[in-house]
Backbone and ligand atoms as CSV (ligand in chain L), in Angstrom:
chain,resi,resn,atom,element,x,y,z
A,1,UNK,N,N,131.422,191.177,-113.494
A,1,UNK,CA,C,131.727,191.610,-112.108
A,1,UNK,C,C,132.814,190.733,-111.508
A,2,UNK,N,N,132.592,189.449,-111.664
A,2,UNK,CA,C,133.572,188.507,-111.138
A,2,UNK,C,C,134.961,188.816,-111.732
A,3,UNK,N,N,134.925,189.041,-113.016
A,3,UNK,CA,C,136.135,189.348,-113.760
A,3,UNK,C,C,136.829,190.585,-113.181
A,4,UNK,N,N,135.999,191.584,-112.898
A,4,UNK,CA,C,136.519,192.858,-112.398
A,4,UNK,C,C,137.204,192.665,-111.031
A,5,UNK,N,N,136.480,191.937,-110.150
A,5,UNK,CA,C,137.032,191.693,-108.810
A,5,UNK,C,C,138.376,190.986,-108.938
A,6,UNK,N,N,138.369,190.026,-109.830
A,6,UNK,CA,C,139.588,189.252,-110.027
A,6,UNK,C,C,140.762,190.145,-110.455
A,7,UNK,N,N,140.471,191.039,-111.403
A,7,UNK,CA,C,141.592,191.846,-111.890
A,7,UNK,C,C,142.046,192.870,-110.856
A,8,UNK,N,N,141.083,193.353,-110.050
A,8,UNK,CA,C,141.477,194.284,-108.990
A,8,UNK,C,C,142.356,193.563,-107.975
A,9,UNK,N,N,141.920,192.350,-107.636
A,9,UNK,CA,C,142.704,191.557,-106.691
A,9,UNK,C,C,144.111,191.335,-107.236
A,10,UNK,N,N,144.132,190.997,-108.500
A,10,UNK,CA,C,145.403,190.748,-109.154
A,10,UNK,C,C,146.327,191.957,-109.050
A,11,UNK,N,N,145.733,193.122,-109.337
A,11,UNK,CA,C,146.518,194.349,-109.313
A,11,UNK,C,C,147.055,194.603,-107.908
A,12,UNK,N,N,146.211,194.316,-106.891
A,12,UNK,CA,C,146.648,194.548,-105.512
A,12,UNK,C,C,147.816,193.637,-105.170
A,13,UNK,N,N,147.668,192.367,-105.546
A,13,UNK,CA,C,148.735,191.407,-105.243
A,13,UNK,C,C,150.027,191.844,-105.926
A,14,UNK,N,N,149.897,192.208,-107.178
A,14,UNK,CA,C,151.082,192.641,-107.925
A,14,UNK,C,C,151.762,193.821,-107.247
A,15,UNK,N,N,150.919,194.782,-106.818
A,15,UNK,CA,C,151.477,195.983,-106.194
A,15,UNK,C,C,152.220,195.608,-104.916
A,16,UNK,N,N,151.631,194.677,-104.146
A,16,UNK,CA,C,152.258,194.282,-102.886
A,16,UNK,C,C,153.591,193.598,-103.152
A,17,UNK,N,N,153.580,192.738,-104.160
A,17,UNK,CA,C,154.796,191.995,-104.464
A,17,UNK,C,C,155.859,192.929,-105.046
A,18,UNK,N,N,155.373,193.888,-105.844
A,18,UNK,CA,C,156.335,194.719,-106.561
A,18,UNK,C,C,157.044,195.724,-105.644
A,19,UNK,N,N,156.361,196.194,-104.607
A,19,UNK,CA,C,156.935,197.289,-103.807
A,19,UNK,C,C,158.335,197.005,-103.258
A,20,UNK,N,N,158.539,195.894,-102.563
A,20,UNK,CA,C,159.860,195.732,-101.952
A,20,UNK,C,C,160.984,195.537,-102.970
A,21,UNK,N,N,160.633,195.033,-104.156
A,21,UNK,CA,C,161.696,194.777,-105.128
A,21,UNK,C,C,161.892,195.968,-106.067
A,22,UNK,N,N,161.067,196.980,-105.914
A,22,UNK,CA,C,161.184,198.125,-106.808
A,22,UNK,C,C,162.557,198.778,-106.635
A,23,UNK,N,N,163.135,199.156,-107.759
A,23,UNK,CA,C,164.483,199.742,-107.701
A,23,UNK,C,C,164.492,200.904,-106.716
A,24,UNK,N,N,165.369,200.822,-105.769
A,24,UNK,CA,C,165.440,201.847,-104.737
A,24,UNK,C,C,166.536,202.835,-105.112
A,25,UNK,N,N,166.230,204.097,-104.888
A,25,UNK,CA,C,167.235,205.098,-105.217
A,25,UNK,C,C,168.079,205.417,-104.001
A,26,UNK,N,N,169.338,205.525,-104.186
A,26,UNK,CA,C,170.205,205.976,-103.103
A,26,UNK,C,C,171.366,206.748,-103.726
A,27,UNK,N,N,172.034,207.512,-102.884
A,27,UNK,CA,C,173.117,208.375,-103.390
A,27,UNK,C,C,174.222,207.520,-104.005
A,28,UNK,N,N,174.797,207.999,-105.074
A,28,UNK,CA,C,175.923,207.339,-105.740
A,28,UNK,C,C,175.605,205.910,-106.189
A,29,UNK,N,N,174.328,205.672,-106.503
A,29,UNK,CA,C,173.908,204.319,-106.907
A,29,UNK,C,C,174.731,203.816,-108.101
A,30,UNK,N,N,174.867,204.638,-109.120
A,30,UNK,CA,C,175.574,204.186,-110.326
A,30,UNK,C,C,177.027,203.826,-110.015
A,31,UNK,N,N,177.664,204.681,-109.235
A,31,UNK,CA,C,179.070,204.444,-108.922
A,31,UNK,C,C,179.237,203.185,-108.066
A,32,UNK,N,N,178.358,203.037,-107.073
A,32,UNK,CA,C,178.461,201.886,-106.174
A,32,UNK,C,C,178.180,200.597,-106.944
A,33,UNK,N,N,177.160,200.618,-107.774
A,33,UNK,CA,C,176.857,199.409,-108.545
A,33,UNK,C,C,177.975,199.091,-109.539
A,34,UNK,N,N,178.567,200.138,-110.093
A,34,UNK,CA,C,179.658,199.913,-111.061
A,34,UNK,C,C,180.854,199.260,-110.372
A,35,UNK,N,N,181.224,199.752,-109.200
A,35,UNK,CA,C,182.421,199.169,-108.562
A,35,UNK,C,C,182.134,197.762,-108.058
A,36,UNK,N,N,180.904,197.520,-107.608
A,36,UNK,CA,C,180.572,196.167,-107.169
A,36,UNK,C,C,180.547,195.216,-108.366
A,37,UNK,N,N,180.021,195.715,-109.486
A,37,UNK,CA,C,180.027,194.906,-110.709
A,37,UNK,C,C,181.446,194.610,-111.169
A,38,UNK,N,N,182.294,195.611,-111.067
A,38,UNK,CA,C,183.713,195.432,-111.414
A,38,UNK,C,C,184.307,194.281,-110.597
A,39,UNK,N,N,184.054,194.299,-109.298
A,39,UNK,CA,C,184.631,193.249,-108.458
A,39,UNK,C,C,183.989,191.881,-108.723
A,40,UNK,N,N,182.736,191.867,-109.155
A,40,UNK,CA,C,182.126,190.587,-109.530
A,40,UNK,C,C,182.835,190.015,-110.759
A,41,UNK,N,N,183.182,190.860,-111.694
A,41,UNK,CA,C,183.902,190.410,-112.892
A,41,UNK,C,C,185.292,189.888,-112.501
A,42,UNK,N,N,185.943,190.624,-111.615
A,42,UNK,CA,C,187.264,190.196,-111.135
A,42,UNK,C,C,187.141,188.828,-110.451
A,43,UNK,N,N,186.143,188.698,-109.595
A,43,UNK,CA,C,185.946,187.445,-108.853
A,43,UNK,C,C,185.673,186.276,-109.802
A,44,UNK,N,N,184.853,186.541,-110.820
A,44,UNK,CA,C,184.506,185.484,-111.777
A,44,UNK,C,C,185.775,184.951,-112.458
A,45,UNK,N,N,186.611,185.871,-112.907
A,45,UNK,CA,C,187.848,185.480,-113.592
A,45,UNK,C,C,188.817,184.785,-112.633
A,46,UNK,N,N,188.947,185.359,-111.468
A,46,UNK,CA,C,189.813,184.778,-110.436
A,46,UNK,C,C,189.358,183.352,-110.112
A,47,UNK,N,N,188.047,183.148,-110.085
A,47,UNK,CA,C,187.490,181.835,-109.742
A,47,UNK,C,C,187.921,180.754,-110.727
A,48,UNK,N,N,188.010,181.105,-111.989
A,48,UNK,CA,C,188.399,180.123,-113.006
A,48,UNK,C,C,189.858,179.705,-112.795
A,49,UNK,N,N,190.706,180.681,-112.526
A,49,UNK,CA,C,192.117,180.347,-112.266
A,49,UNK,C,C,192.235,179.546,-110.970
A,50,UNK,N,N,191.415,179.906,-109.992
A,50,UNK,CA,C,191.412,179.183,-108.718
A,50,UNK,C,C,191.026,177.722,-108.905
A,51,UNK,N,N,190.043,177.494,-109.744
A,51,UNK,CA,C,189.621,176.106,-110.008
A,51,UNK,C,C,190.746,175.311,-110.673
A,52,UNK,N,N,191.441,175.942,-111.605
A,52,UNK,CA,C,192.573,175.255,-112.250
A,52,UNK,C,C,193.663,174.958,-111.225
A,53,UNK,N,N,193.946,175.951,-110.392
A,53,UNK,CA,C,195.010,175.779,-109.394
A,53,UNK,C,C,194.687,174.622,-108.456
A,54,UNK,N,N,193.419,174.481,-108.118
A,54,UNK,CA,C,193.014,173.426,-107.177
A,54,UNK,C,C,192.753,172.093,-107.856
A,55,UNK,N,N,192.867,172.055,-109.187
A,55,UNK,CA,C,192.615,170.806,-109.905
A,55,UNK,C,C,191.138,170.498,-110.077
A,56,UNK,N,N,190.288,171.498,-109.865
A,56,UNK,CA,C,188.845,171.285,-110.046
A,56,UNK,C,C,188.438,171.509,-111.491
A,57,UNK,N,N,189.346,172.078,-112.261
A,57,UNK,CA,C,189.109,172.312,-113.681
A,57,UNK,C,C,190.423,171.972,-114.377
A,58,UNK,N,N,190.334,171.316,-115.542
A,58,UNK,CA,C,191.562,170.951,-116.250
A,58,UNK,C,C,192.364,172.198,-116.606
A,59,UNK,N,N,193.652,172.108,-116.436
A,59,UNK,CA,C,194.501,173.224,-116.833
A,59,UNK,C,C,194.488,173.341,-118.351
A,60,UNK,N,N,194.277,174.554,-118.805
A,60,UNK,CA,C,194.241,174.825,-120.244
A,60,UNK,C,C,195.028,176.129,-120.420
A,61,UNK,N,N,196.199,176.012,-121.028
A,61,UNK,CA,C,197.109,177.158,-121.102
A,61,UNK,C,C,196.469,178.363,-121.799
A,62,UNK,N,N,195.758,178.100,-122.899
A,62,UNK,CA,C,195.169,179.224,-123.645
A,62,UNK,C,C,194.093,179.929,-122.820
A,63,UNK,N,N,193.236,179.113,-122.197
A,63,UNK,CA,C,192.174,179.707,-121.381
A,63,UNK,C,C,192.776,180.454,-120.188
A,64,UNK,N,N,193.734,179.825,-119.533
A,64,UNK,CA,C,194.365,180.458,-118.363
A,64,UNK,C,C,194.984,181.803,-118.769
A,65,UNK,N,N,195.616,181.810,-119.932
A,65,UNK,CA,C,196.239,183.049,-120.402
A,65,UNK,C,C,195.180,184.127,-120.670
A,66,UNK,N,N,194.093,183.718,-121.332
A,66,UNK,CA,C,193.035,184.688,-121.658
A,66,UNK,C,C,192.421,185.272,-120.384
A,67,UNK,N,N,192.182,184.406,-119.416
A,67,UNK,CA,C,191.570,184.864,-118.164
A,67,UNK,C,C,192.533,185.763,-117.388
A,68,UNK,N,N,193.792,185.361,-117.374
A,68,UNK,CA,C,194.796,186.187,-116.682
A,68,UNK,C,C,194.914,187.550,-117.358
A,69,UNK,N,N,194.789,187.567,-118.685
A,69,UNK,CA,C,194.814,188.860,-119.390
A,69,UNK,C,C,193.624,189.724,-118.975
A,70,UNK,N,N,192.468,189.083,-118.802
A,70,UNK,CA,C,191.293,189.844,-118.332
A,70,UNK,C,C,191.606,190.524,-117.007
A,71,UNK,N,N,192.216,189.769,-116.106
A,71,UNK,CA,C,192.525,190.326,-114.784
A,71,UNK,C,C,193.553,191.447,-114.898
A,72,UNK,N,N,194.539,191.222,-115.751
A,72,UNK,CA,C,195.561,192.265,-115.938
A,72,UNK,C,C,194.913,193.538,-116.478
A,73,UNK,N,N,194.004,193.370,-117.429
A,73,UNK,CA,C,193.304,194.544,-117.967
A,73,UNK,C,C,192.471,195.222,-116.884
A,74,UNK,N,N,191.832,194.412,-116.049
A,74,UNK,CA,C,191.053,194.991,-114.941
A,74,UNK,C,C,191.969,195.806,-114.035
A,75,UNK,N,N,193.204,195.326,-113.878
A,75,UNK,CA,C,194.173,196.024,-113.028
A,75,UNK,C,C,194.651,197.343,-113.618
A,76,UNK,N,N,194.419,197.525,-114.917
A,76,UNK,CA,C,194.854,198.785,-115.537
A,76,UNK,C,C,193.704,199.791,-115.659
A,77,UNK,N,N,192.499,199.381,-115.287
A,77,UNK,CA,C,191.360,200.297,-115.415
A,77,UNK,C,C,191.479,201.463,-114.440
A,78,UNK,N,N,191.130,202.640,-114.904
A,78,UNK,CA,C,191.049,203.796,-114.005
A,78,UNK,C,C,189.619,203.850,-113.475
A,79,UNK,N,N,189.467,203.400,-112.239
A,79,UNK,CA,C,188.133,203.332,-111.638
A,79,UNK,C,C,187.854,204.499,-110.694
A,80,UNK,N,N,188.671,205.537,-110.781
A,80,UNK,CA,C,188.570,206.590,-109.760
A,80,UNK,C,C,187.174,207.206,-109.669
A,81,UNK,N,N,186.474,207.286,-110.800
A,81,UNK,CA,C,185.144,207.906,-110.755
A,81,UNK,C,C,184.099,207.041,-110.046
A,82,UNK,N,N,184.451,205.775,-109.795
A,82,UNK,CA,C,183.511,204.890,-109.086
A,82,UNK,C,C,183.601,205.049,-107.570
A,83,UNK,N,N,184.553,205.889,-107.119
A,83,UNK,CA,C,184.800,205.992,-105.684
A,83,UNK,C,C,184.671,207.431,-105.192
A,84,UNK,N,N,183.507,208.071,-105.405
A,84,UNK,CA,C,183.376,209.451,-104.921
A,84,UNK,C,C,183.361,209.503,-103.390
A,85,UNK,N,N,183.997,210.528,-102.865
A,85,UNK,CA,C,183.983,210.740,-101.418
A,85,UNK,C,C,182.537,210.875,-100.955
A,86,UNK,N,N,182.209,210.233,-99.850
A,86,UNK,CA,C,180.838,210.297,-99.355
A,86,UNK,C,C,180.019,209.089,-99.769
A,87,UNK,N,N,180.655,208.148,-100.466
A,87,UNK,CA,C,179.908,206.949,-100.889
A,87,UNK,C,C,180.285,205.737,-100.034
A,88,UNK,N,N,180.649,205.998,-98.788
A,88,UNK,CA,C,180.991,204.912,-97.862
A,88,UNK,C,C,179.758,204.394,-97.125
A,89,UNK,N,N,179.918,203.283,-96.484
A,89,UNK,CA,C,178.795,202.597,-95.830
A,89,UNK,C,C,178.210,203.358,-94.647
A,90,UNK,N,N,178.969,204.311,-94.098
A,90,UNK,CA,C,178.458,205.100,-92.978
A,90,UNK,C,C,177.760,206.380,-93.429
A,91,UNK,N,N,177.831,206.662,-94.715
A,91,UNK,CA,C,177.161,207.866,-95.218
A,91,UNK,C,C,175.647,207.671,-95.117
A,92,UNK,N,N,174.942,208.771,-94.971
A,92,UNK,CA,C,173.498,208.702,-94.765
A,92,UNK,C,C,172.801,207.956,-95.910
A,93,UNK,N,N,172.027,206.951,-95.525
A,93,UNK,CA,C,171.221,206.219,-96.502
A,93,UNK,C,C,171.976,205.132,-97.247
A,94,UNK,N,N,173.253,204.940,-96.949
A,94,UNK,CA,C,174.024,203.960,-97.731
A,94,UNK,C,C,174.258,202.631,-97.020
A,95,UNK,N,N,173.876,202.573,-95.747
A,95,UNK,CA,C,174.034,201.308,-95.048
A,95,UNK,C,C,173.206,200.238,-95.770
A,96,UNK,N,N,173.811,199.100,-96.017
A,96,UNK,CA,C,173.114,198.037,-96.748
A,96,UNK,C,C,173.334,198.111,-98.252
A,97,UNK,N,N,173.878,199.224,-98.737
A,97,UNK,CA,C,174.114,199.348,-100.175
A,97,UNK,C,C,175.580,199.211,-100.545
A,98,UNK,N,N,176.442,199.478,-99.607
A,98,UNK,CA,C,177.877,199.373,-99.892
A,98,UNK,C,C,178.609,198.883,-98.649
A,99,UNK,N,N,179.708,198.198,-98.884
A,99,UNK,CA,C,180.549,197.751,-97.774
A,99,UNK,C,C,181.861,198.520,-97.744
A,100,UNK,N,N,181.928,199.576,-98.519
A,100,UNK,CA,C,183.159,200.370,-98.571
A,100,UNK,C,C,183.316,201.177,-97.287
A,101,UNK,N,N,184.427,200.969,-96.602
A,101,UNK,CA,C,184.658,201.684,-95.343
A,101,UNK,C,C,185.090,203.128,-95.606
A,102,UNK,N,N,184.719,203.995,-94.669
A,102,UNK,CA,C,185.056,205.423,-94.805
A,102,UNK,C,C,186.571,205.624,-94.839
A,103,UNK,N,N,187.327,204.688,-94.251
A,103,UNK,CA,C,188.800,204.798,-94.206
A,103,UNK,C,C,189.419,204.942,-95.602
A,104,UNK,N,N,188.684,204.471,-96.609
A,104,UNK,CA,C,189.186,204.583,-97.989
A,104,UNK,C,C,189.516,206.037,-98.326
A,105,UNK,N,N,188.710,206.953,-97.796
A,105,UNK,CA,C,188.832,208.368,-98.168
A,105,UNK,C,C,189.611,209.192,-97.143
A,106,UNK,N,N,190.143,208.542,-96.126
A,106,UNK,CA,C,190.919,209.302,-95.138
A,106,UNK,C,C,192.291,209.661,-95.707
A,107,UNK,N,N,192.865,210.702,-95.125
A,107,UNK,CA,C,194.136,211.215,-95.650
A,107,UNK,C,C,195.222,210.133,-95.663
A,108,UNK,N,N,195.226,209.249,-94.651
A,108,UNK,CA,C,196.283,208.235,-94.574
A,108,UNK,C,C,195.906,206.933,-95.294
A,109,UNK,N,N,194.890,207.009,-96.130
A,109,UNK,CA,C,194.417,205.806,-96.827
A,109,UNK,C,C,195.513,205.197,-97.707
A,110,UNK,N,N,195.588,203.877,-97.684
A,110,UNK,CA,C,196.566,203.182,-98.534
A,110,UNK,C,C,195.873,202.419,-99.649
A,111,UNK,N,N,194.663,202.847,-99.962
A,111,UNK,CA,C,193.895,202.107,-100.967
A,111,UNK,C,C,194.603,202.122,-102.333
A,112,UNK,N,N,195.256,203.229,-102.640
A,112,UNK,CA,C,195.973,203.325,-103.924
A,112,UNK,C,C,197.094,202.298,-104.005
A,113,UNK,N,N,197.861,202.174,-102.915
A,113,UNK,CA,C,198.949,201.191,-102.865
A,113,UNK,C,C,198.383,199.783,-102.970
A,114,UNK,N,N,197.275,199.567,-102.278
A,114,UNK,CA,C,196.688,198.219,-102.279
A,114,UNK,C,C,196.180,197.858,-103.673
A,115,UNK,N,N,195.627,198.843,-104.349
A,115,UNK,CA,C,195.196,198.573,-105.721
A,115,UNK,C,C,196.425,198.307,-106.593
A,116,UNK,N,N,197.507,199.042,-106.320
A,116,UNK,CA,C,198.756,198.838,-107.061
A,116,UNK,C,C,199.306,197.426,-106.849
A,117,UNK,N,N,199.216,196.924,-105.615
A,117,UNK,CA,C,199.678,195.555,-105.323
A,117,UNK,C,C,198.850,194.545,-106.116
A,118,UNK,N,N,197.550,194.798,-106.148
A,118,UNK,CA,C,196.654,193.922,-106.919
A,118,UNK,C,C,197.037,193.953,-108.402
A,119,UNK,N,N,197.241,195.162,-108.934
A,119,UNK,CA,C,197.588,195.292,-110.354
A,119,UNK,C,C,198.900,194.568,-110.649
A,120,UNK,N,N,199.875,194.700,-109.743
A,120,UNK,CA,C,201.165,194.031,-109.937
A,120,UNK,C,C,200.979,192.510,-109.916
A,121,UNK,N,N,200.136,192.033,-109.012
A,121,UNK,CA,C,199.894,190.586,-108.922
A,121,UNK,C,C,199.192,190.063,-110.180
A,122,UNK,N,N,198.350,190.890,-110.790
A,122,UNK,CA,C,197.698,190.449,-112.033
A,122,UNK,C,C,198.720,190.386,-113.170
A,123,UNK,N,N,199.727,191.264,-113.132
A,123,UNK,CA,C,200.776,191.224,-114.164
A,123,UNK,C,C,201.593,189.944,-114.046
A,124,UNK,N,N,201.937,189.591,-112.830
A,124,UNK,CA,C,202.678,188.344,-112.607
A,124,UNK,C,C,201.835,187.165,-113.079
A,125,UNK,N,N,200.552,187.209,-112.746
A,125,UNK,CA,C,199.663,186.130,-113.177
A,125,UNK,C,C,199.624,186.043,-114.703
A,126,UNK,N,N,199.555,187.184,-115.363
A,126,UNK,CA,C,199.499,187.171,-116.831
A,126,UNK,C,C,200.800,186.627,-117.431
A,127,UNK,N,N,201.921,186.845,-116.724
A,127,UNK,CA,C,203.197,186.309,-117.212
A,127,UNK,C,C,203.283,184.803,-116.975
A,128,UNK,N,N,202.600,184.316,-115.963
A,128,UNK,CA,C,202.737,182.901,-115.564
A,128,UNK,C,C,201.652,181.966,-116.093
A,129,UNK,N,N,200.427,182.474,-116.177
A,129,UNK,CA,C,199.259,181.595,-116.330
A,129,UNK,C,C,199.355,180.637,-117.515
A,130,UNK,N,N,199.943,181.092,-118.621
A,130,UNK,CA,C,200.021,180.246,-119.809
A,130,UNK,C,C,201.239,179.336,-119.813
A,131,UNK,N,N,202.060,179.406,-118.758
A,131,UNK,CA,C,203.347,178.689,-118.735
A,131,UNK,C,C,203.298,177.389,-117.937
A,132,UNK,N,N,202.134,176.885,-117.714
A,132,UNK,CA,C,202.028,175.619,-116.991
A,132,UNK,C,C,201.332,175.795,-115.656
A,133,UNK,N,N,200.829,174.670,-115.146
A,133,UNK,CA,C,200.035,174.701,-113.916
A,133,UNK,C,C,200.853,175.167,-112.715
A,134,UNK,N,N,202.106,174.736,-112.639
A,134,UNK,CA,C,202.925,175.148,-111.490
A,134,UNK,C,C,203.130,176.660,-111.476
A,135,UNK,N,N,203.370,177.217,-112.667
A,135,UNK,CA,C,203.580,178.668,-112.762
A,135,UNK,C,C,202.308,179.403,-112.355
A,136,UNK,N,N,201.158,178.876,-112.793
A,136,UNK,CA,C,199.872,179.492,-112.402
A,136,UNK,C,C,199.721,179.435,-110.882
A,137,UNK,N,N,200.037,178.263,-110.330
A,137,UNK,CA,C,199.899,178.111,-108.867
A,137,UNK,C,C,200.808,179.071,-108.115
A,138,UNK,N,N,202.012,179.304,-108.643
A,138,UNK,CA,C,202.938,180.240,-107.984
A,138,UNK,C,C,202.338,181.639,-107.896
A,139,UNK,N,N,201.578,181.997,-108.924
A,139,UNK,CA,C,201.097,183.385,-109.002
A,139,UNK,C,C,199.776,183.596,-108.271
A,140,UNK,N,N,199.056,182.514,-107.982
A,140,UNK,CA,C,197.701,182.731,-107.456
A,140,UNK,C,C,197.708,183.138,-105.984
A,141,UNK,N,N,198.695,182.664,-105.224
A,141,UNK,CA,C,198.758,183.027,-103.800
A,141,UNK,C,C,198.868,184.538,-103.616
A,142,UNK,N,N,199.898,185.143,-104.218
A,142,UNK,CA,C,200.052,186.603,-104.080
A,142,UNK,C,C,198.843,187.383,-104.604
A,143,UNK,N,N,198.216,186.880,-105.657
A,143,UNK,CA,C,197.040,187.569,-106.191
A,143,UNK,C,C,195.901,187.524,-105.170
A,144,UNK,N,N,195.666,186.347,-104.619
A,144,UNK,CA,C,194.619,186.209,-103.596
A,144,UNK,C,C,194.900,187.078,-102.378
A,145,UNK,N,N,196.171,187.146,-102.015
A,145,UNK,CA,C,196.554,187.974,-100.856
A,145,UNK,C,C,196.270,189.448,-101.113
A,146,UNK,N,N,196.437,189.865,-102.359
A,146,UNK,CA,C,196.211,191.285,-102.663
A,146,UNK,C,C,194.738,191.652,-102.486
A,147,UNK,N,N,193.845,190.706,-102.772
A,147,UNK,CA,C,192.411,190.970,-102.530
A,147,UNK,C,C,192.181,191.085,-101.031
A,148,UNK,N,N,192.692,190.086,-100.326
A,148,UNK,CA,C,192.412,189.982,-98.901
A,148,UNK,C,C,192.962,191.190,-98.147
A,149,UNK,N,N,194.165,191.595,-98.528
A,149,UNK,CA,C,194.806,192.705,-97.842
A,149,UNK,C,C,193.961,193.981,-97.942
A,150,UNK,N,N,193.380,194.215,-99.093
A,150,UNK,CA,C,192.545,195.408,-99.245
A,150,UNK,C,C,191.204,195.227,-98.533
A,151,UNK,N,N,190.630,194.047,-98.659
A,151,UNK,CA,C,189.334,193.813,-98.008
A,151,UNK,C,C,189.432,193.941,-96.488
A,152,UNK,N,N,190.526,193.442,-95.925
A,152,UNK,CA,C,190.677,193.504,-94.473
A,152,UNK,C,C,190.585,194.945,-93.978
A,153,UNK,N,N,191.226,195.848,-94.695
A,153,UNK,CA,C,191.249,197.240,-94.239
A,153,UNK,C,C,190.072,198.074,-94.729
A,154,UNK,N,N,189.586,197.770,-95.921
A,154,UNK,CA,C,188.690,198.735,-96.553
A,154,UNK,C,C,187.301,198.221,-96.930
A,155,UNK,N,N,187.051,196.943,-96.714
A,155,UNK,CA,C,185.705,196.424,-96.988
A,155,UNK,C,C,185.146,195.814,-95.715
A,156,UNK,N,N,183.912,196.165,-95.401
A,156,UNK,CA,C,183.286,195.601,-94.207
A,156,UNK,C,C,182.947,194.138,-94.476
A,157,UNK,N,N,182.887,193.359,-93.426
A,157,UNK,CA,C,182.581,191.912,-93.524
A,157,UNK,C,C,181.180,191.683,-94.097
L,1,HEC,C1,C,192.241,198.132,-103.495
L,1,HEC,C2,C,191.228,197.446,-102.727
L,1,HEC,C3,C,190.624,196.163,-103.219
L,1,HEC,C4,C,191.242,195.138,-103.911
L,1,HEC,C5,C,192.683,195.022,-104.355
L,1,HEC,C6,C,190.222,194.136,-104.121
L,1,HEC,N1,N,189.040,194.530,-103.584
L,1,HEC,FE1,FE,187.298,193.532,-103.678
L,1,HEC,N2,N,186.340,195.109,-102.792
L,1,HEC,C7,C,186.946,196.227,-102.290
L,1,HEC,C8,C,185.960,197.105,-101.697
L,1,HEC,C9,C,186.218,198.435,-101.006
L,1,HEC,C10,C,184.710,196.475,-101.868
L,1,HEC,C11,C,183.337,196.988,-101.438
L,1,HEC,C12,C,182.666,197.762,-102.573
L,1,HEC,C13,C,181.293,198.299,-102.198
L,1,HEC,O1,O,180.510,197.562,-101.568
L,1,HEC,O2,O,180.986,199.451,-102.554
L,1,HEC,C14,C,184.994,195.208,-102.581
L,1,HEC,C15,C,184.029,194.294,-102.941
L,1,HEC,C16,C,184.290,193.070,-103.510
L,1,HEC,C17,C,183.282,192.093,-103.842
L,1,HEC,C18,C,181.771,192.238,-103.612
L,1,HEC,C19,C,181.128,192.957,-104.804
L,1,HEC,C20,C,179.619,193.140,-104.625
L,1,HEC,O3,O,178.855,192.603,-105.444
L,1,HEC,O4,O,179.208,193.813,-103.673
L,1,HEC,C21,C,183.929,191.005,-104.383
L,1,HEC,C22,C,183.308,189.711,-104.881
L,1,HEC,C23,C,185.343,191.320,-104.396
L,1,HEC,N3,N,185.532,192.585,-103.871
L,1,HEC,C24,C,186.312,190.471,-104.871
L,1,HEC,C25,C,187.658,190.809,-104.995
L,1,HEC,C26,C,188.676,189.929,-105.511
L,1,HEC,C27,C,188.453,188.489,-105.974
L,1,HEC,C28,C,189.837,190.626,-105.496
L,1,HEC,C29,C,191.204,190.194,-105.922
L,1,HEC,C30,C,191.391,189.401,-107.106
L,1,HEC,C31,C,189.533,191.943,-104.952
L,1,HEC,N4,N,188.204,192.012,-104.644
L,1,HEC,C32,C,190.476,192.950,-104.772
L,1,HEC,C33,C,188.286,196.510,-102.338
L,1,HEC,C34,C,189.243,195.765,-103.010
C-alpha cells in the first residue's frame, strides 16, 4: 500500500512538472525553429571571429578561414521556406514564439536587400579572415552592422 501511494504521488508530481515543459504546438513551428536555429549557428560562428577580433582568443588563420567559410556558406543558403507569410509575431498564437516583425512580409519590405548585405559582408569576411588579424578586424565591423541593420527593422527587441 505504501508503495502504491508513493508511486501515485510520484506520477502526480511528474505530471505537474511535465506539463509546462511539454512541447507546445503552434503554427509554423518547424519553420520558426529552423530560422531561429539558423541564426544561432550564425551567431556561434560570428562569436568566434568576434573573440579573435577583440583579442579574447588567439588569432588562428586556418580556424578564422574555416569559420568565415561557414558564414559565407550560411549567406548562400536559400532559406525562403523558413519564412512563410503569417509566421510573424503578431499572428494569432505566435506571440512569444517568434520575434519576426510583420513588416518582413509587407510589399515595401527590404528584407531581401538586408540579407544580401549580410551575404556580401560574409564574402568579404571569407576573403579577409585568413589574411591576418587586421584584415579580419576590417571585415567584422560591416558584418556586425549587417546583422544590426536587419534586426533594427525586422526583429523585435
Ligand atoms: C535579413 C535579416 C537578418 C539578418 C541579416 C540577420 N538577422 Fe538575425 N534575425 C532576424 C530575424 C527576423 C530574427 C527573428 C527570427 C524569429 O524569431 O523568428 C533573427 C533572430 C536572430 C537571433 C535569435 C535566434 C533565436 O534563437 O531566436 C540571433 C542570435 C540572430 N538573429 C543573430 C544574427 C547575427 C549574429 C547576424 C549577423 C551575423 C544576423 N542575425 C543577421 C533577421 C536577420
